[in-house]
N, C-alpha and C positions, 0 to 999 in steps of 0.2 A: 777255481782252476786257472792255470796260467794261460796267457795269450802268447803261444809260442811263435806266432807270426812276427812278433817284435824281437825275437832272439836271433842273433846277438843284438844287443841294444847299442846306442851310440857310445855308451860308457862302460859296458861290460861285454867282453867277447867270449864268455864261457858258453858252452852248449847247454841245452835244456837238461835238467837233472844234475847239473854240476854242483849245486849247493844243497846242503842239508836243510832240514826243516827249520833249524835254529842257526842263526848267524850272529856271532859276536862281532861288534863293530867299534873298534877303537878309532880315534881320529887319525893317528899317525900310521902310515904304511909300514914303517919299521917296527912298530909295536905289533902289527898284524903278523909280520915275519917272525918276530920273537915268539909269539904265542904258538905259531905253527911249528917252529923248530924245537921249542922247549916243552910243549904240552901235547901236541897231536902226534899220533902214530900214523905212518904212511901218508903224511901230508902231501898234497899235490897242488901246485900253483894253477889255479883255474882262471885267474884274471890278472892282467898287468897293464891294462889300458891306462895311459898317463901315469904309470908307476903306482897306481892304486892297487896294491897287492891283495888278492883274495885266495884263500887256501881252503881245501876240504880234506879232512882226515877223520880219525876217530879218537875219542877220549873215553877211557874206561869202556871200550867196546861200542860206544855209540857214535854214530856219524855226526859231525859238527863242522861248521864252516866259520871262518873268520875273514873279514874284509874291512879295509879302512874306509872311513867316511869322509876324510878331509875335514876342514874347519868351517863352521857356520851352517845356518839353516839351508841356504841354497845348495851346498855341497851334499850334506847328509840327505837333504830332500830328494836329490836326483837318485843317489845310490839306493836309499831305502825304498823309494817308490818302485824302481825297476826290479828290485829283489822281491818285493811283495807282489807287484802286479804281474810281472812277466815270468819270473822264476818260481813263483808260488811258494816262496819262503813264508813260513807261518809265524816265526818269532824272530825279532831282532832285539838284541840286548846291547845297548850302548855301554861301553866301558871306557871312561875318560876321566880327565881331571876337572876340578872345579875349585873356585875360590870361596872360602867360607864367608857367610854374611852374619853368622851368629856366634856369640861368645861361647856357646855350648858345643859348637862343632869345631873340633881341633884339627890341626894339620895331621895328616895320615888317617883320619877317620873316613868311614865310608858313608855316603848318602844315597839312599834309594829314593829316586824321584817319583813321588806319588802323582804329582801334577807339575805343570810347567807354566808359570807366568811368563809372558813374553812381550817384548816391544817389536817383534818381527811382524812384517806384513805378509808372511808366508800363507796364512789361511785365505787371504783374499784371492789367491789363485784358484780357489775352489768355489768361489761365488757366494760364500756365506756373508750375509749383509751386516752381521753384528760382530760382537766379540765372542770368544769361546774360551773354554778352560781345558787345554789339552791334558789328557790323563793317561797314566800308565795302565797296563793290564793288571787288574787287582790280583789275580792268581799268581802271576810272576812276582809281583811286589811282595805278596804275603809269603811266598816260598823263599824269596831272597832274605827276608827278615828272619824267618825261622832258621834257615841254615846259618846265617850270620851270627845269630845269638847262640846256636849250638856250638859254634866255633869260637865263642867268646871274642868276637870282633867288636871294635867300637863302631857301631852302625846306627844310623839315624834314618828315619823315614819322614818325608814331608815335601813341601813344594820346592822346586828349583826355580831359578830365574834364568830364562834363556834370553841372552842379550845378542842383538845384532852387531854390537860394537865391542871390540876388545879394549880399544882406547876411547875414552869418552870424557868430556868435561861436564857432563850432566850428573844428576844424582839419582838415576833410576835404580841403582843397586841399593841405595839407602832407603828409598821408598819401598822397594820390594822386600827388604829386610823387615821394615815396620809392619808389612802385611803378612809376615811369617815365612818368607822364603829363607831356606837354610843355606843355599849356596848359589853362585852364579856360574853359568857355563854357556855354550853357544849352539847346542844342537838338539836338545831333548824335545822341544816343542814341535819342530818339524817332523821328527820321528813319530811322535805320538799322533799328530794330525794324519800322517800317511797311514799309520796303522788303523785309525778310525775310518778313513776313506776307503780302504781296501778290505776292511773286515778282518784284519790280522791282529797280532799281539806285539807289544813293545814295552821295553823297560830301560830306563837309564840308571846305571850304577856309577857313581863318581867317587874317586878318591880326592880328598882335599889336599891340594898341592901348595896352597898358600891361603893366608887369612887376611881378608880386608879389614878385620877387626884389630888384629895384633901386629900385622905386618910381617909375620913369620912366613918363610917359604922354604921349599925343598929344592935341593940341587938336582940336576938331571940324573945323577947317579942315585940319589936318594929316592927319586920318583920311581926309577926302574925297580928298586927293591920293594918299595912300599906298594906298588901297583900289583904285586903278585896276589895279595889277598883278594883284590877286586877281580883279577883275571880268573882265579880259581872259583870264586863265587859265581861268576858268569858262566863258566863251564859247567858248574853243578846244576844249572837251570836247563841245560840242553836236554 
């Protein structure tokens, strides 16, 4: 159950009950707006604190919400925790971009993050004395893979590497790739940890926007077009 005494939160000004059980969470507020305008029926803006837009509407008759997470573990950590803990959201599905770390994962492919290696210190905020392996909800991951294959999408399932740094002079990505990470992004680990802490469910689905192997990358316009498969897959899980 939610703790409504904390509603509204410092970062979300929506009333209790404003969010659906499932929230899609892109990083970019403009992508949240795009999904609401192009996919949801009767979408209502329920949050706009700091321009982090959140909407609730219906998709194929089912109530669903979409709200931006911002970039990095601290940002998605705040928003996903408040949604899980105070608004009683049951499922959060991150839909974002990632950089491929594998020669087998091409630009425009989708990656379902079964787990998230990370160099983030986010877990330490919860008092755990060792290392952990943040994991997705298996049922959500399994369903995403099944739907993706039915639609003949180029889709992979495996570990992501959640990095705290977008720009780095180290070789953490190379090491993560040797350990089996398929792609690098910046949010999945914190989302998975929050789901575990609150007893809820989470999944990260990423579209490969660039490859650290080949150097290929998509333009902003190409990203918008390519991300539709990911958006529709995320909506199918609601």
